[in-house]
PDB file of N, CA, C and O in Angstrom:
ATOM      1  N   MET A   1      26.558 107.426  57.951  1.00  0.00           N
ATOM      2  CA  MET A   1      26.825 107.295  59.395  1.00  0.00           C
ATOM      3  C   MET A   1      28.291 107.562  59.708  1.00  0.00           C
ATOM      4  O   MET A   1      28.605 108.274  60.661  1.00  0.00           O
ATOM      5  N   SER A   2      29.185 106.994  58.913  1.00  0.00           N
ATOM      6  CA  SER A   2      30.618 107.135  59.195  1.00  0.00           C
ATOM      7  C   SER A   2      31.026 108.610  59.132  1.00  0.00           C
ATOM      8  O   SER A   2      31.800 109.073  59.970  1.00  0.00           O
ATOM      9  N   SER A   3      30.512 109.346  58.151  1.00  0.00           N
ATOM     10  CA  SER A   3      30.866 110.762  58.029  1.00  0.00           C
ATOM     11  C   SER A   3      30.365 111.533  59.259  1.00  0.00           C
ATOM     12  O   SER A   3      31.055 112.426  59.751  1.00  0.00           O
ATOM     13  N   ARG A   4      29.168 111.190  59.756  1.00  0.00           N
ATOM     14  CA  ARG A   4      28.627 111.841  60.950  1.00  0.00           C
ATOM     15  C   ARG A   4      29.525 111.559  62.152  1.00  0.00           C
ATOM     16  O   ARG A   4      29.802 112.456  62.948  1.00  0.00           O
ATOM     17  N   LYS A   5      29.976 110.318  62.279  1.00  0.00           N
ATOM     18  CA  LYS A   5      30.863 109.947  63.388  1.00  0.00           C
ATOM     19  C   LYS A   5      32.157 110.749  63.321  1.00  0.00           C
ATOM     20  O   LYS A   5      32.640 111.260  64.331  1.00  0.00           O
ATOM     21  N   VAL A   6      32.704 110.848  62.125  1.00  0.00           N
ATOM     22  CA  VAL A   6      33.948 111.604  61.937  1.00  0.00           C
ATOM     23  C   VAL A   6      33.740 113.055  62.355  1.00  0.00           C
ATOM     24  O   VAL A   6      34.570 113.634  63.056  1.00  0.00           O
ATOM     25  N   LEU A   7      32.626 113.635  61.920  1.00  0.00           N
ATOM     26  CA  LEU A   7      32.323 115.032  62.272  1.00  0.00           C
ATOM     27  C   LEU A   7      32.174 115.174  63.795  1.00  0.00           C
ATOM     28  O   LEU A   7      32.646 116.145  64.388  1.00  0.00           O
ATOM     29  N   ALA A   8      31.515 114.197  64.408  1.00  0.00           N
ATOM     30  CA  ALA A   8      31.312 114.237  65.862  1.00  0.00           C
ATOM     31  C   ALA A   8      32.655 114.174  66.578  1.00  0.00           C
ATOM     32  O   ALA A   8      32.889 114.903  67.542  1.00  0.00           O
ATOM     33  N   ILE A   9      33.534 113.295  66.098  1.00  0.00           N
ATOM     34  CA  ILE A   9      34.865 113.164  66.708  1.00  0.00           C
ATOM     35  C   ILE A   9      35.638 114.466  66.549  1.00  0.00           C
ATOM     36  O   ILE A   9      36.279 114.929  67.492  1.00  0.00           O
ATOM     37  N   GLN A  10      35.579 115.059  65.356  1.00  0.00           N
ATOM     38  CA  GLN A  10      36.273 116.331  65.108  1.00  0.00           C
ATOM     39  C   GLN A  10      35.727 117.419  66.033  1.00  0.00           C
ATOM     40  O   GLN A  10      36.485 118.210  66.594  1.00  0.00           O
ATOM     41  N   ALA A  11      34.400 117.446  66.183  1.00  0.00           N
ATOM     42  CA  ALA A  11      33.765 118.451  67.051  1.00  0.00           C
ATOM     43  C   ALA A  11      34.242 118.259  68.488  1.00  0.00           C
ATOM     44  O   ALA A  11      34.533 119.234  69.181  1.00  0.00           O
ATOM     45  N   ARG A  12      34.324 117.005  68.939  1.00  0.00           N
ATOM     46  CA  ARG A  12      34.803 116.713  70.299  1.00  0.00           C
ATOM     47  C   ARG A  12      36.230 117.197  70.479  1.00  0.00           C
ATOM     48  O   ARG A  12      36.579 117.783  71.504  1.00  0.00           O
ATOM     49  N   LYS A  13      37.054 116.942  69.459  1.00  0.00           N
ATOM     50  CA  LYS A  13      38.465 117.358  69.540  1.00  0.00           C
ATOM     51  C   LYS A  13      38.574 118.874  69.605  1.00  0.00           C
ATOM     52  O   LYS A  13      39.420 119.408  70.323  1.00  0.00           O
ATOM     53  N   ARG A  14      37.715 119.574  68.853  1.00  0.00           N
ATOM     54  CA  ARG A  14      37.786 121.042  68.797  1.00  0.00           C
ATOM     55  C   ARG A  14      37.335 121.679  70.112  1.00  0.00           C
ATOM     56  O   ARG A  14      37.951 122.635  70.582  1.00  0.00           O
ATOM     57  N   ARG A  15      36.258 121.149  70.706  1.00  0.00           N
ATOM     58  CA  ARG A  15      35.648 121.799  71.881  1.00  0.00           C
ATOM     59  C   ARG A  15      36.615 121.979  73.058  1.00  0.00           C
ATOM     60  O   ARG A  15      36.732 123.101  73.551  1.00  0.00           O
ATOM     61  N   PRO A  16      37.309 120.949  73.533  1.00  0.00           N
ATOM     62  CA  PRO A  16      38.184 121.129  74.697  1.00  0.00           C
ATOM     63  C   PRO A  16      39.288 122.152  74.467  1.00  0.00           C
ATOM     64  O   PRO A  16      39.671 122.865  75.394  1.00  0.00           O
ATOM     65  N   LYS A  17      39.805 122.236  73.242  1.00  0.00           N
ATOM     66  CA  LYS A  17      40.858 123.213  72.946  1.00  0.00           C
ATOM     67  C   LYS A  17      40.342 124.623  73.201  1.00  0.00           C
ATOM     68  O   LYS A  17      41.029 125.438  73.818  1.00  0.00           O
ATOM     69  N   ARG A  18      39.132 124.911  72.727  1.00  0.00           N
ATOM     70  CA  ARG A  18      38.550 126.247  72.924  1.00  0.00           C
ATOM     71  C   ARG A  18      38.379 126.534  74.410  1.00  0.00           C
ATOM     72  O   ARG A  18      38.629 127.653  74.859  1.00  0.00           O
ATOM     73  N   GLU A  19      37.953 125.526  75.179  1.00  0.00           N
ATOM     74  CA  GLU A  19      37.708 125.720  76.612  1.00  0.00           C
ATOM     75  C   GLU A  19      39.026 125.875  77.370  1.00  0.00           C
ATOM     76  O   GLU A  19      39.118 126.692  78.286  1.00  0.00           O
ATOM     77  N   LYS A  20      40.035 125.109  77.002  1.00  0.00           N
ATOM     78  CA  LYS A  20      41.282 125.083  77.773  1.00  0.00           C
ATOM     79  C   LYS A  20      42.077 126.384  77.651  1.00  0.00           C
ATOM     80  O   LYS A  20      42.601 126.879  78.650  1.00  0.00           O
ATOM     81  N   HIS A  21      42.173 126.947  76.439  1.00  0.00           N
ATOM     82  CA  HIS A  21      43.088 128.079  76.222  1.00  0.00           C
ATOM     83  C   HIS A  21      42.791 129.280  77.121  1.00  0.00           C
ATOM     84  O   HIS A  21      43.709 129.784  77.768  1.00  0.00           O
ATOM     85  N   PRO A  22      41.533 129.764  77.187  1.00  0.00           N
ATOM     86  CA  PRO A  22      41.280 130.914  78.068  1.00  0.00           C
ATOM     87  C   PRO A  22      41.595 130.614  79.531  1.00  0.00           C
ATOM     88  O   PRO A  22      42.073 131.487  80.255  1.00  0.00           O
ATOM     89  N   LYS A  23      41.329 129.382  79.969  1.00  0.00           N
ATOM     90  CA  LYS A  23      41.640 129.004  81.352  1.00  0.00           C
ATOM     91  C   LYS A  23      43.137 129.110  81.592  1.00  0.00           C
ATOM     92  O   LYS A  23      43.575 129.668  82.599  1.00  0.00           O
ATOM     93  N   LYS A  24      43.923 128.573  80.660  1.00  0.00           N
ATOM     94  CA  LYS A  24      45.383 128.629  80.794  1.00  0.00           C
ATOM     95  C   LYS A  24      45.841 130.083  80.880  1.00  0.00           C
ATOM     96  O   LYS A  24      46.665 130.434  81.725  1.00  0.00           O
ATOM     97  N   ARG A  25      45.301 130.921  80.002  1.00  0.00           N
ATOM     98  CA  ARG A  25      45.690 132.337  79.986  1.00  0.00           C
ATOM     99  C   ARG A  25      45.361 132.993  81.324  1.00  0.00           C
ATOM    100  O   ARG A  25      46.167 133.742  81.877  1.00  0.00           O
ATOM    101  N   SER A  26      44.158 132.699  81.838  1.00  0.00           N
ATOM    102  CA  SER A  26      43.731 133.339  83.084  1.00  0.00           C
ATOM    103  C   SER A  26      44.650 132.910  84.227  1.00  0.00           C
ATOM    104  O   SER A  26      45.023 133.735  85.061  1.00  0.00           O
ATOM    105  N   THR A  27      45.020 131.624  84.274  1.00  0.00           N
ATOM    106  CA  THR A  27      45.881 131.160  85.366  1.00  0.00           C
ATOM    107  C   THR A  27      47.240 131.838  85.272  1.00  0.00           C
ATOM    108  O   THR A  27      47.792 132.275  86.282  1.00  0.00           O
ATOM    109  N   SER A  28      47.786 131.926  84.044  1.00  0.00           N
ATOM    110  CA  SER A  28      49.099 132.560  83.894  1.00  0.00           C
ATOM    111  C   SER A  28      49.003 134.027  84.312  1.00  0.00           C
ATOM    112  O   SER A  28      49.903 134.549  84.970  1.00  0.00           O
ATOM    113  N   CYS A  29      47.905 134.693  83.928  1.00  0.00           N
ATOM    114  CA  CYS A  29      47.715 136.095  84.331  1.00  0.00           C
ATOM    115  C   CYS A  29      47.646 136.188  85.851  1.00  0.00           C
ATOM    116  O   CYS A  29      48.251 137.071  86.458  1.00  0.00           O
ATOM    117  N   CYS A  30      46.907 135.272  86.455  1.00  0.00           N
ATOM    118  CA  CYS A  30      46.779 135.271  87.916  1.00  0.00           C
ATOM    119  C   CYS A  30      48.153 135.091  88.557  1.00  0.00           C
ATOM    120  O   CYS A  30      48.501 135.790  89.509  1.00  0.00           O
ATOM    121  N   PHE A  31      48.935 134.138  88.021  1.00  0.00           N
ATOM    122  CA  PHE A  31      50.260 133.888  88.589  1.00  0.00           C
ATOM    123  C   PHE A  31      51.136 135.128  88.470  1.00  0.00           C
ATOM    124  O   PHE A  31      51.838 135.493  89.413  1.00  0.00           O
ATOM    125  N   LYS A  32      51.090 135.775  87.306  1.00  0.00           N
ATOM    126  CA  LYS A  32      51.870 137.005  87.110  1.00  0.00           C
ATOM    127  C   LYS A  32      51.444 138.046  88.126  1.00  0.00           C
ATOM    128  O   LYS A  32      52.282 138.696  88.751  1.00  0.00           O
ATOM    129  N   GLY A  33      50.123 138.205  88.293  1.00  0.00           N
ATOM    130  CA  GLY A  33      49.583 139.171  89.243  1.00  0.00           C
ATOM    131  C   GLY A  33      50.051 138.860  90.652  1.00  0.00           C
ATOM    132  O   GLY A  33      50.444 139.757  91.397  1.00  0.00           O
ATOM    133  N   ARG A  34      50.006 137.564  91.020  1.00  0.00           N
ATOM    134  CA  ARG A  34      50.441 137.154  92.360  1.00  0.00           C
ATOM    135  C   ARG A  34      51.904 137.478  92.565  1.00  0.00           C
ATOM    136  O   ARG A  34      52.290 137.999  93.611  1.00  0.00           O
ATOM    137  N   ARG A  35      52.731 137.167  91.559  1.00  0.00           N
ATOM    138  CA  ARG A  35      54.173 137.450  91.674  1.00  0.00           C
ATOM    139  C   ARG A  35      54.398 138.938  91.893  1.00  0.00           C
ATOM    140  O   ARG A  35      55.165 139.336  92.769  1.00  0.00           O
ATOM    141  N   LEU A  36      53.718 139.765  91.081  1.00  0.00           N
ATOM    142  CA  LEU A  36      53.864 141.219  91.210  1.00  0.00           C
ATOM    143  C   LEU A  36      53.395 141.677  92.587  1.00  0.00           C
ATOM    144  O   LEU A  36      54.049 142.488  93.241  1.00  0.00           O
ATOM    145  N   LEU A  37      52.252 141.145  93.014  1.00  0.00           N
ATOM    146  CA  LEU A  37      51.703 141.539  94.314  1.00  0.00           C
ATOM    147  C   LEU A  37      52.654 141.162  95.442  1.00  0.00           C
ATOM    148  O   LEU A  37      52.936 141.973  96.324  1.00  0.00           O
ATOM    149  N   THR A  38      53.147 139.925  95.408  1.00  0.00           N
ATOM    150  CA  THR A  38      54.040 139.473  96.480  1.00  0.00           C
ATOM    151  C   THR A  38      55.305 140.327  96.502  1.00  0.00           C
ATOM    152  O   THR A  38      55.762 140.728  97.573  1.00  0.00           O
ATOM    153  N   ALA A  39      55.874 140.607  95.330  1.00  0.00           N
ATOM    154  CA  ALA A  39      57.082 141.439  95.264  1.00  0.00           C
ATOM    155  C   ALA A  39      56.779 142.832  95.815  1.00  0.00           C
ATOM    156  O   ALA A  39      57.566 143.395  96.576  1.00  0.00           O
ATOM    157  N   PHE A  40      55.637 143.375  95.423  1.00  0.00           N
ATOM    158  CA  PHE A  40      55.227 144.709  95.875  1.00  0.00           C
ATOM    159  C   PHE A  40      55.053 144.725  97.395  1.00  0.00           C
ATOM    160  O   PHE A  40      55.506 145.645  98.077  1.00  0.00           O
ATOM    161  N   LEU A  41      54.386 143.688  97.911  1.00  0.00           N
ATOM    162  CA  LEU A  41      54.151 143.600  99.362  1.00  0.00           C
ATOM    163  C   LEU A  41      55.476 143.467 100.106  1.00  0.00           C
ATOM    164  O   LEU A  41      55.662 144.078 101.158  1.00  0.00           O
ATOM    165  N   HIS A  42      56.396 142.671  99.565  1.00  0.00           N
ATOM    166  CA  HIS A  42      57.712 142.516 100.203  1.00  0.00           C
ATOM    167  C   HIS A  42      58.425 143.861 100.290  1.00  0.00           C
ATOM    168  O   HIS A  42      58.996 144.210 101.323  1.00  0.00           O
ATOM    169  N   GLU A  43      58.383 144.614  99.183  1.00  0.00           N
ATOM    170  CA  GLU A  43      59.038 145.926  99.167  1.00  0.00           C
ATOM    171  C   GLU A  43      58.414 146.846 100.215  1.00  0.00           C
ATOM    172  O   GLU A  43      59.122 147.529 100.956  1.00  0.00           O
ATOM    173  N   ILE A  44      57.076 146.856 100.267  1.00  0.00           N
ATOM    174  CA  ILE A  44      56.367 147.721 101.231  1.00  0.00           C
ATOM    175  C   ILE A  44      56.746 147.309 102.656  1.00  0.00           C
ATOM    176  O   ILE A  44      57.057 148.159 103.491  1.00  0.00           O
ATOM    177  N   SER A  45      56.717 146.002 102.926  1.00  0.00           N
ATOM    178  CA  SER A  45      57.019 145.529 104.279  1.00  0.00           C
ATOM    179  C   SER A  45      58.446 145.920 104.669  1.00  0.00           C
ATOM    180  O   SER A  45      58.687 146.308 105.812  1.00  0.00           O
ATOM    181  N   LYS A  46      59.391 145.821 103.735  1.00  0.00           N
ATOM    182  CA  LYS A  46      60.782 146.220 104.007  1.00  0.00           C
ATOM    183  C   LYS A  46      60.836 147.708 104.372  1.00  0.00           C
ATOM    184  O   LYS A  46      61.481 148.105 105.343  1.00  0.00           O
ATOM    185  N   GLU A  47      60.134 148.527 103.559  1.00  0.00           N
ATOM    186  CA  GLU A  47      60.115 149.974 103.811  1.00  0.00           C
ATOM    187  C   GLU A  47      59.523 150.267 105.186  1.00  0.00           C
ATOM    188  O   GLU A  47      60.057 151.086 105.933  1.00  0.00           O
ATOM    189  N   VAL A  48      58.430 149.606 105.516  1.00  0.00           N
ATOM    190  CA  VAL A  48      57.756 149.828 106.801  1.00  0.00           C
ATOM    191  C   VAL A  48      58.693 149.439 107.937  1.00  0.00           C
ATOM    192  O   VAL A  48      58.799 150.165 108.925  1.00  0.00           O
ATOM    193  N   ILE A  49      59.381 148.293 107.808  1.00  0.00           N
ATOM    194  CA  ILE A  49      60.315 147.837 108.845  1.00  0.00           C
ATOM    195  C   ILE A  49      61.438 148.870 109.006  1.00  0.00           C
ATOM    196  O   ILE A  49      61.825 149.207 110.125  1.00  0.00           O
ATOM    197  N   ASP A  50      61.952 149.364 107.882  1.00  0.00           N
ATOM    198  CA  ASP A  50      63.022 150.371 107.930  1.00  0.00           C
ATOM    199  C   ASP A  50      62.524 151.614 108.668  1.00  0.00           C
ATOM    200  O   ASP A  50      63.232 152.163 109.512  1.00  0.00           O
ATOM    201  N   GLN A  51      61.312 152.054 108.349  1.00  0.00           N
ATOM    202  CA  GLN A  51      60.745 153.243 108.995  1.00  0.00           C
ATOM    203  C   GLN A  51      60.606 153.003 110.498  1.00  0.00           C
ATOM    204  O   GLN A  51      60.924 153.885 111.297  1.00  0.00           O
ATOM    205  N   GLU A  52      60.137 151.825 110.886  1.00  0.00           N
ATOM    206  CA  GLU A  52      59.966 151.500 112.306  1.00  0.00           C
ATOM    207  C   GLU A  52      61.315 151.528 113.011  1.00  0.00           C
ATOM    208  O   GLU A  52      61.433 152.062 114.113  1.00  0.00           O
ATOM    209  N   ASP A  53      62.335 150.952 112.373  1.00  0.00           N
ATOM    210  CA  ASP A  53      63.682 150.939 112.961  1.00  0.00           C
ATOM    211  C   ASP A  53      64.177 152.371 113.158  1.00  0.00           C
ATOM    212  O   ASP A  53      64.740 152.701 114.202  1.00  0.00           O
ATOM    213  N   ASP A  54      63.967 153.209 112.161  1.00  0.00           N
ATOM    214  CA  ASP A  54      64.405 154.612 112.252  1.00  0.00           C
ATOM    215  C   ASP A  54      63.707 155.308 113.424  1.00  0.00           C
ATOM    216  O   ASP A  54      64.337 156.022 114.205  1.00  0.00           O
ATOM    217  N   SER A  55      62.404 155.086 113.528  1.00  0.00           N
ATOM    218  CA  SER A  55      61.643 155.757 114.595  1.00  0.00           C
ATOM    219  C   SER A  55      62.150 155.283 115.962  1.00  0.00           C
ATOM    220  O   SER A  55      62.244 156.079 116.895  1.00  0.00           O
ATOM    221  N   ASP A  56      62.474 153.997 116.083  1.00  0.00           N
ATOM    222  CA  ASP A  56      62.991 153.463 117.348  1.00  0.00           C
ATOM    223  C   ASP A  56      64.316 154.143 117.692  1.00  0.00           C
ATOM    224  O   ASP A  56      64.552 154.529 118.837  1.00  0.00           O
ATOM    225  N   VAL A  57      65.169 154.282 116.685  1.00  0.00           N
ATOM    226  CA  VAL A  57      66.487 154.891 116.908  1.00  0.00           C
ATOM    227  C   VAL A  57      66.316 156.348 117.347  1.00  0.00           C
ATOM    228  O   VAL A  57      67.003 156.809 118.259  1.00  0.00           O
ATOM    229  N   VAL A  58      65.402 157.068 116.698  1.00  0.00           N
ATOM    230  CA  VAL A  58      65.176 158.486 117.011  1.00  0.00           C
ATOM    231  C   VAL A  58      64.665 158.622 118.439  1.00  0.00           C
ATOM    232  O   VAL A  58      65.135 159.478 119.189  1.00  0.00           O
ATOM    233  N   SER A  59      63.710 157.788 118.817  1.00  0.00           N
ATOM    234  CA  SER A  59      63.114 157.889 120.155  1.00  0.00           C
ATOM    235  C   SER A  59      64.104 157.329 121.176  1.00  0.00           C
ATOM    236  O   SER A  59      63.815 157.312 122.372  1.00  0.00           O
TER     237      SER A  59
END
């Protein structure tokens, strides 16, 4: 019985580690993607604003 309990405890300890790691990786990937997207969007918005200002000046 004691050996079975030990094995069960070891199995419990192993399972959450396997589940947690991919989740952590996915969140970090998502965060990286969000950072890149936000930076990209900021750059685009700046360019668009600059273009609008130029068009206003021309007209």
